[in-house]
Phi, psi and omega in degrees: 000157180248182184291162180291158176246148171244171185288359178305324178264358187281148183294132187243133181281165180303340179262015171080019177248152182294131164281098186303312180302325182282320175309314182294305179310301182306323183286323179302305184296333178301326174271355177089015183267140173284173173299320184286323177300307177307312176304319175289325178291319188258358174090010185255172176272155176302320183298329182287321182296315184297316183294320178294311176299333172281351182085010180276344183221112175243041184299118177307324183287328177288321180291329175291323177293326184289310180305312178303310183297323180277351187058047172242163176286148187294338174298346179294335181250006179274158174288151179288000000 
C-alpha cells in the first residue's frame, strides 16, 4: 500500500466537483490493485467497482468501503 491521498489531486469537473469514478480508479491504480483485487478487498463485486469507476454508482456506503480498502480518506471521493 502507498501513503494516503487527498482530493487535492483528484480530477475535478468543470463545475468544481470531484470526478468520483476517476478518483476511485486513480486511487486503485496508485496502490497497484486491479478491479478484482479491490473488489475482493472491500467485499464488492468487480461489476460494482466498474460501475463506480464509470460514475454510474456513487453509493456513499460503497465509497466508504472502497476508501477503507485503499486506505485513503473518504473525502478523496466526496464532492468539494
